[in-house]
DRENPA-3360 file (N, C-alpha, C; in nm, 2 decimals, always signed):
BEGIN
1 = MTSRLHAL = +8.41/+14.37/+10.67/+8.28/+14.30/+10.70/+8.19/+14.30/+10.57 ~ +8.20/+14.41/+10.49/+8.12/+14.42/+10.37/+8.16/+14.31/+10.27 ~ +8.29/+14.28/+10.26/+8.33/+14.17/+10.16/+8.29/+14.04/+10.22 ~ +8.29/+14.02/+10.35/+8.24/+13.89/+10.40/+8.09/+13.88/+10.37 ~ +8.02/+13.99/+10.39/+7.87/+13.98/+10.36/+7.85/+13.95/+10.22 ~ +7.92/+14.02/+10.13/+7.91/+14.00/+9.99/+7.94/+13.85/+9.95 ~ +8.05/+13.80/+10.00/+8.09/+13.66/+9.97/+7.98/+13.57/+10.02 ~ +7.94/+13.59/+10.15/+7.84/+13.50/+10.20/+7.71/+13.51/+10.13;
9 = SLAALCGA = +7.67/+13.64/+10.09/+7.55/+13.66/+10.02/+7.55/+13.58/+9.89 ~ +7.65/+13.59/+9.81/+7.66/+13.53/+9.68/+7.66/+13.37/+9.70 ~ +7.74/+13.33/+9.80/+7.75/+13.18/+9.82/+7.61/+13.13/+9.87 ~ +7.55/+13.20/+9.96/+7.42/+13.15/+10.01/+7.31/+13.15/+9.91 ~ +7.30/+13.26/+9.84/+7.19/+13.27/+9.75/+7.21/+13.20/+9.62 ~ +7.33/+13.20/+9.56/+7.36/+13.13/+9.44/+7.37/+12.98/+9.46 ~ +7.43/+12.95/+9.58/+7.45/+12.80/+9.60/+7.32/+12.72/+9.61 ~ +7.21/+12.79/+9.64/+7.09/+12.72/+9.64/+7.03/+12.69/+9.51;
17 = GLFAIAAP = +7.08/+12.76/+9.41/+7.03/+12.74/+9.27/+6.89/+12.79/+9.25 ~ +6.85/+12.88/+9.33/+6.72/+12.93/+9.31/+6.71/+13.06/+9.22 ~ +6.83/+13.11/+9.19/+6.83/+13.24/+9.11/+6.84/+13.21/+8.96 ~ +6.75/+13.27/+8.89/+6.76/+13.28/+8.74/+6.82/+13.42/+8.72 ~ +6.91/+13.43/+8.63/+6.97/+13.56/+8.60/+6.87/+13.63/+8.51 ~ +6.81/+13.73/+8.57/+6.71/+13.81/+8.49/+6.79/+13.92/+8.41 ~ +6.71/+13.99/+8.33/+6.78/+14.10/+8.26/+6.78/+14.22/+8.35 ~ +6.90/+14.24/+8.42/+6.90/+14.35/+8.51/+6.87/+14.49/+8.46;
25 = AAAARGDR = +6.91/+14.51/+8.34/+6.89/+14.65/+8.28/+6.74/+14.67/+8.27 ~ +6.66/+14.57/+8.22/+6.52/+14.59/+8.21/+6.45/+14.61/+8.34 ~ +6.50/+14.53/+8.44/+6.44/+14.55/+8.58/+6.47/+14.68/+8.63 ~ +6.59/+14.73/+8.61/+6.63/+14.86/+8.66/+6.55/+14.97/+8.60 ~ +6.51/+14.96/+8.47/+6.42/+15.06/+8.41/+6.28/+15.05/+8.45 ~ +6.25/+14.94/+8.52/+6.11/+14.92/+8.56/+6.02/+14.85/+8.46 ~ +6.09/+14.79/+8.36/+6.01/+14.72/+8.25/+5.95/+14.59/+8.30 ~ +6.01/+14.53/+8.40/+5.97/+14.40/+8.46/+5.92/+14.42/+8.60;
33 = PLTELRCD = +5.82/+14.34/+8.64/+5.78/+14.35/+8.78/+5.89/+14.31/+8.87 ~ +5.89/+14.37/+8.99/+5.99/+14.33/+9.09/+5.97/+14.18/+9.13 ~ +6.07/+14.11/+9.13/+6.06/+13.97/+9.17/+6.16/+13.94/+9.28 ~ +6.12/+13.87/+9.38/+6.20/+13.83/+9.49/+6.22/+13.68/+9.47 ~ +6.35/+13.64/+9.46/+6.38/+13.50/+9.44/+6.40/+13.42/+9.57 ~ +6.45/+13.49/+9.67/+6.48/+13.42/+9.80/+6.52/+13.52/+9.90 ~ +6.48/+13.49/+10.03/+6.53/+13.57/+10.14/+6.58/+13.48/+10.25 ~ +6.69/+13.53/+10.31/+6.75/+13.45/+10.42/+6.77/+13.55/+10.54;
41 = AMENHNGR = +6.79/+13.49/+10.66/+6.82/+13.57/+10.77/+6.97/+13.56/+10.79 ~ +7.03/+13.66/+10.85/+7.18/+13.67/+10.87/+7.20/+13.68/+11.02 ~ +7.30/+13.61/+11.07/+7.33/+13.61/+11.21/+7.48/+13.64/+11.22 ~ +7.51/+13.73/+11.32/+7.65/+13.76/+11.35/+7.70/+13.65/+11.45 ~ +7.79/+13.57/+11.40/+7.84/+13.46/+11.48/+7.99/+13.47/+11.50 ~ +8.03/+13.52/+11.62/+8.18/+13.54/+11.65/+8.24/+13.63/+11.54 ~ +8.17/+13.74/+11.51/+8.23/+13.84/+11.42/+8.21/+13.81/+11.27 ~ +8.14/+13.70/+11.24/+8.12/+13.66/+11.11/+7.97/+13.65/+11.08;
49 = LVTIQTPD = +7.93/+13.70/+10.96/+7.79/+13.68/+10.92/+7.77/+13.54/+10.87 ~ +7.67/+13.48/+10.92/+7.63/+13.35/+10.88/+7.49/+13.35/+10.83 ~ +7.47/+13.28/+10.72/+7.33/+13.27/+10.66/+7.25/+13.17/+10.72 ~ +7.13/+13.20/+10.76/+7.03/+13.11/+10.82/+6.92/+13.09/+10.72 ~ +6.91/+12.98/+10.66/+6.81/+12.96/+10.56/+6.67/+12.97/+10.62 ~ +6.58/+13.05/+10.56/+6.45/+13.08/+10.61/+6.35/+13.07/+10.50 ~ +6.32/+12.94/+10.46/+6.23/+12.92/+10.34/+6.09/+12.99/+10.35 ~ +6.05/+13.02/+10.47/+5.91/+13.08/+10.48/+5.92/+13.23/+10.48;
57 = LHVLSQAA = +6.04/+13.29/+10.46/+6.06/+13.43/+10.46/+6.05/+13.49/+10.32 ~ +5.95/+13.57/+10.30/+5.92/+13.63/+10.17/+5.89/+13.78/+10.19 ~ +5.99/+13.86/+10.21/+5.97/+14.00/+10.24/+5.88/+14.07/+10.15 ~ +5.90/+14.06/+10.02/+5.82/+14.13/+9.92/+5.67/+14.11/+9.94 ~ +5.63/+13.99/+9.95/+5.48/+13.96/+9.96/+5.43/+13.98/+10.11 ~ +5.51/+13.94/+10.21/+5.47/+13.95/+10.34/+5.46/+14.09/+10.40 ~ +5.56/+14.17/+10.36/+5.55/+14.31/+10.40/+5.44/+14.39/+10.33 ~ +5.40/+14.35/+10.21/+5.30/+14.41/+10.13/+5.16/+14.37/+10.18;
65 = ADGRFQPA = +5.15/+14.26/+10.25/+5.02/+14.21/+10.30/+4.96/+14.30/+10.41 ~ +4.83/+14.30/+10.42/+4.77/+14.37/+10.53/+4.82/+14.34/+10.66 ~ +4.83/+14.43/+10.75/+4.88/+14.41/+10.89/+5.03/+14.43/+10.90 ~ +5.08/+14.41/+11.01/+5.22/+14.44/+11.04/+5.31/+14.32/+10.99 ~ +5.42/+14.35/+10.94/+5.52/+14.25/+10.90/+5.58/+14.19/+11.02 ~ +5.55/+14.06/+11.05/+5.60/+13.99/+11.17/+5.64/+13.85/+11.13 ~ +5.75/+13.83/+11.06/+5.79/+13.70/+11.02/+5.85/+13.62/+11.14 ~ +5.84/+13.49/+11.13/+5.90/+13.40/+11.23/+6.04/+13.39/+11.20;
73 = LPDGISSI = +6.13/+13.45/+11.28/+6.27/+13.45/+11.26/+6.34/+13.38/+11.38 ~ +6.45/+13.31/+11.35/+6.52/+13.25/+11.46/+6.58/+13.36/+11.55 ~ +6.61/+13.33/+11.68/+6.67/+13.43/+11.77/+6.81/+13.46/+11.72 ~ +6.85/+13.59/+11.75/+6.99/+13.63/+11.72/+7.01/+13.68/+11.58 ~ +6.90/+13.70/+11.51/+6.92/+13.75/+11.37/+6.96/+13.90/+11.37 ~ +7.06/+13.93/+11.29/+7.11/+14.07/+11.28/+7.07/+14.14/+11.16 ~ +7.02/+14.07/+11.05/+6.98/+14.13/+10.93/+6.90/+14.03/+10.84 ~ +6.84/+14.09/+10.74/+6.77/+14.00/+10.64/+6.83/+14.03/+10.50;
81 = LCGRNSIV = +6.85/+13.93/+10.42/+6.91/+13.94/+10.29/+6.81/+13.88/+10.19 ~ +6.78/+13.96/+10.09/+6.69/+13.91/+9.98/+6.75/+13.92/+9.85 ~ +6.73/+13.83/+9.76/+6.78/+13.83/+9.63/+6.66/+13.87/+9.54 ~ +6.68/+13.97/+9.46/+6.58/+14.03/+9.37/+6.64/+14.06/+9.23 ~ +6.54/+14.10/+9.14/+6.59/+14.14/+9.01/+6.61/+14.29/+9.00 ~ +6.61/+14.36/+9.11/+6.64/+14.50/+9.12/+6.69/+14.54/+9.26 ~ +6.78/+14.63/+9.26/+6.83/+14.68/+9.39/+6.74/+14.79/+9.45 ~ +6.65/+14.84/+9.38/+6.56/+14.94/+9.43/+6.46/+14.88/+9.53;
89 = PAPNDDEV = +6.46/+14.93/+9.65/+6.37/+14.87/+9.75/+6.22/+14.87/+9.71 ~ +6.15/+14.77/+9.75/+6.00/+14.77/+9.73/+5.93/+14.86/+9.82 ~ +5.81/+14.90/+9.78/+5.73/+15.00/+9.86/+5.71/+14.97/+10.01 ~ +5.72/+14.84/+10.05/+5.70/+14.81/+10.19/+5.82/+14.76/+10.26 ~ +5.94/+14.77/+10.20/+6.06/+14.72/+10.26/+6.10/+14.79/+10.39 ~ +6.05/+14.91/+10.41/+6.08/+14.97/+10.54/+6.02/+14.90/+10.66 ~ +5.93/+14.81/+10.64/+5.87/+14.73/+10.75/+5.98/+14.64/+10.81 ~ +6.08/+14.60/+10.73/+6.19/+14.52/+10.78/+6.26/+14.60/+10.89;
97 = LWLGLPLY = +6.29/+14.72/+10.86/+6.36/+14.81/+10.95/+6.28/+14.83/+11.08 ~ +6.15/+14.83/+11.07/+6.07/+14.84/+11.19/+6.09/+14.73/+11.29 ~ +6.15/+14.62/+11.24/+6.19/+14.51/+11.33/+6.32/+14.53/+11.40 ~ +6.39/+14.64/+11.36/+6.52/+14.67/+11.41/+6.63/+14.60/+11.33 ~ +6.60/+14.56/+11.21/+6.70/+14.49/+11.12/+6.72/+14.56/+10.99 ~ +6.85/+14.57/+10.95/+6.87/+14.62/+10.81/+6.83/+14.52/+10.71 ~ +6.80/+14.56/+10.59/+6.76/+14.48/+10.48/+6.87/+14.49/+10.37 ~ +6.94/+14.38/+10.34/+7.03/+14.37/+10.23/+6.96/+14.32/+10.11;
105 = IAEFGHPG = +6.98/+14.38/+9.99/+6.92/+14.34/+9.87/+7.03/+14.31/+9.77 ~ +7.03/+14.18/+9.73/+7.13/+14.14/+9.63/+7.07/+14.13/+9.49 ~ +7.13/+14.18/+9.39/+7.08/+14.17/+9.26/+7.19/+14.10/+9.18 ~ +7.15/+14.00/+9.10/+7.25/+13.93/+9.02/+7.24/+13.97/+8.88 ~ +7.36/+13.96/+8.82/+7.38/+13.99/+8.68/+7.52/+14.02/+8.66 ~ +7.56/+14.09/+8.56/+7.70/+14.11/+8.53/+7.72/+14.26/+8.53 ~ +7.77/+14.32/+8.63/+7.82/+14.26/+8.76/+7.70/+14.26/+8.86 ~ +7.71/+14.17/+8.96/+7.61/+14.16/+9.06/+7.62/+14.29/+9.15;
113 = RLGVLEID = +7.51/+14.32/+9.21/+7.51/+14.44/+9.30/+7.45/+14.40/+9.43 ~ +7.49/+14.48/+9.54/+7.45/+14.45/+9.67/+7.42/+14.59/+9.74 ~ +7.31/+14.61/+9.80/+7.28/+14.73/+9.87/+7.22/+14.70/+10.00 ~ +7.21/+14.80/+10.09/+7.15/+14.78/+10.22/+7.06/+14.90/+10.25 ~ +6.94/+14.87/+10.30/+6.84/+14.96/+10.35/+6.85/+14.96/+10.50 ~ +6.88/+15.08/+10.56/+6.90/+15.09/+10.70/+6.84/+15.22/+10.75 ~ +6.83/+15.23/+10.88/+6.79/+15.35/+10.95/+6.89/+15.39/+11.05 ~ +6.93/+15.52/+11.06/+7.03/+15.57/+11.15/+6.98/+15.70/+11.21;
121 = NGRYRYRL = +6.96/+15.70/+11.34/+6.91/+15.81/+11.41/+6.78/+15.87/+11.35 ~ +6.69/+15.78/+11.32/+6.56/+15.82/+11.27/+6.56/+15.86/+11.12 ~ +6.67/+15.84/+11.05/+6.68/+15.87/+10.91/+6.71/+15.75/+10.82 ~ +6.62/+15.73/+10.72/+6.64/+15.62/+10.63/+6.75/+15.64/+10.54 ~ +6.82/+15.54/+10.50/+6.93/+15.55/+10.39/+6.94/+15.42/+10.32 ~ +6.99/+15.43/+10.20/+7.01/+15.31/+10.12/+7.15/+15.33/+10.06 ~ +7.24/+15.23/+10.09/+7.38/+15.24/+10.04/+7.40/+15.12/+9.95 ~ +7.47/+15.15/+9.83/+7.51/+15.04/+9.75/+7.65/+15.00/+9.80;
129 = LEGTPREG = +7.66/+14.87/+9.84/+7.79/+14.82/+9.89/+7.88/+14.76/+9.77 ~ +7.81/+14.72/+9.67/+7.88/+14.66/+9.55/+7.80/+14.72/+9.43 ~ +7.87/+14.77/+9.33/+7.81/+14.82/+9.21/+7.77/+14.97/+9.22 ~ +7.71/+15.02/+9.12/+7.67/+15.16/+9.11/+7.53/+15.16/+9.05 ~ +7.45/+15.27/+9.07/+7.32/+15.28/+9.02/+7.32/+15.29/+8.87 ~ +7.23/+15.23/+8.80/+7.21/+15.24/+8.66/+7.13/+15.37/+8.62 ~ +7.13/+15.40/+8.50/+7.05/+15.52/+8.45/+6.91/+15.52/+8.51 ~ +6.87/+15.62/+8.57/+6.74/+15.64/+8.63/+6.71/+15.58/+8.76;
137 = EQARLDQR = +6.80/+15.50/+8.81/+6.78/+15.43/+8.94/+6.80/+15.52/+9.06 ~ +6.89/+15.62/+9.05/+6.92/+15.70/+9.17/+6.79/+15.78/+9.20 ~ +6.72/+15.83/+9.10/+6.60/+15.91/+9.13/+6.49/+15.82/+9.19 ~ +6.48/+15.69/+9.15/+6.39/+15.60/+9.20/+6.43/+15.56/+9.35 ~ +6.56/+15.54/+9.37/+6.61/+15.52/+9.51/+6.58/+15.64/+9.60 ~ +6.61/+15.76/+9.55/+6.58/+15.87/+9.63/+6.43/+15.89/+9.67 ~ +6.35/+15.86/+9.57/+6.20/+15.87/+9.59/+6.15/+15.77/+9.69 ~ +6.20/+15.65/+9.68/+6.16/+15.54/+9.77/+6.20/+15.58/+9.91;
145 = IAEFQARF = +6.33/+15.63/+9.93/+6.37/+15.66/+10.06/+6.29/+15.78/+10.12 ~ +6.25/+15.87/+10.04/+6.17/+15.98/+10.08/+6.03/+15.93/+10.12 ~ +5.97/+15.83/+10.05/+5.85/+15.77/+10.09/+5.86/+15.71/+10.23 ~ +5.97/+15.63/+10.25/+5.99/+15.56/+10.38/+6.00/+15.66/+10.49 ~ +6.08/+15.77/+10.46/+6.10/+15.87/+10.57/+5.97/+15.94/+10.60 ~ +5.89/+15.98/+10.50/+5.76/+16.04/+10.53/+5.67/+15.96/+10.61 ~ +5.67/+15.83/+10.58/+5.58/+15.73/+10.66/+5.63/+15.72/+10.80 ~ +5.76/+15.71/+10.82/+5.82/+15.70/+10.95/+5.79/+15.83/+11.03;
153 = DALSRPTA = +5.82/+15.94/+10.97/+5.79/+16.07/+11.04/+5.65/+16.08/+11.08 ~ +5.55/+16.04/+10.99/+5.41/+16.05/+11.03/+5.38/+15.96/+11.14 ~ +5.44/+15.84/+11.15/+5.41/+15.75/+11.26/+5.48/+15.79/+11.39 ~ +5.58/+15.87/+11.38/+5.66/+15.91/+11.49/+5.60/+16.03/+11.56 ~ +5.52/+16.11/+11.49/+5.46/+16.23/+11.54/+5.36/+16.20/+11.65 ~ +5.36/+16.27/+11.76/+5.26/+16.25/+11.86/+5.12/+16.28/+11.81 ~ +5.02/+16.21/+11.84/+4.88/+16.23/+11.79/+4.82/+16.33/+11.89 ~ +4.73/+16.42/+11.83/+4.66/+16.51/+11.92/+4.55/+16.44/+11.99;
161 = TR = +4.53/+16.48/+12.12/+4.42/+16.42/+12.20/+4.32/+16.52/+12.23 ~ +4.20/+16.48/+12.24/+4.09/+16.57/+12.27/+4.08/+16.60/+12.41;
% end
């Protein structure tokens, strides 16, 4: 399933011609601002992941906006896939998971990388499906996951009543 997702990811995102190959090493170090080039919805269709083009889906900006992240998505969506200049999740990417959907992040360069942000039994995790972390990225990935987990844990705690 991972190779199908990777192949579909590359075909869907590259085929649209919307990606400019950024300097991935600079983005990984944090020298460049995080840029999202495109997001699509993914649907499981007869055991195959199918890309559903969603031109109004912009996770980076919409999740960062005030209020809850509530994009208009077609029925049957099983995940969201975004192409960015870095595989490190953005500060509000956990809001995608609040919809019950994993977030795949594709980074292009040589070689391209693909990761997935997901939650399992109340624990956030980020897995690289293709590629490996570059120097300094693992610490940034761990820090971001810890931020997501702390926010989730705080929201999950029962509030005291008077």
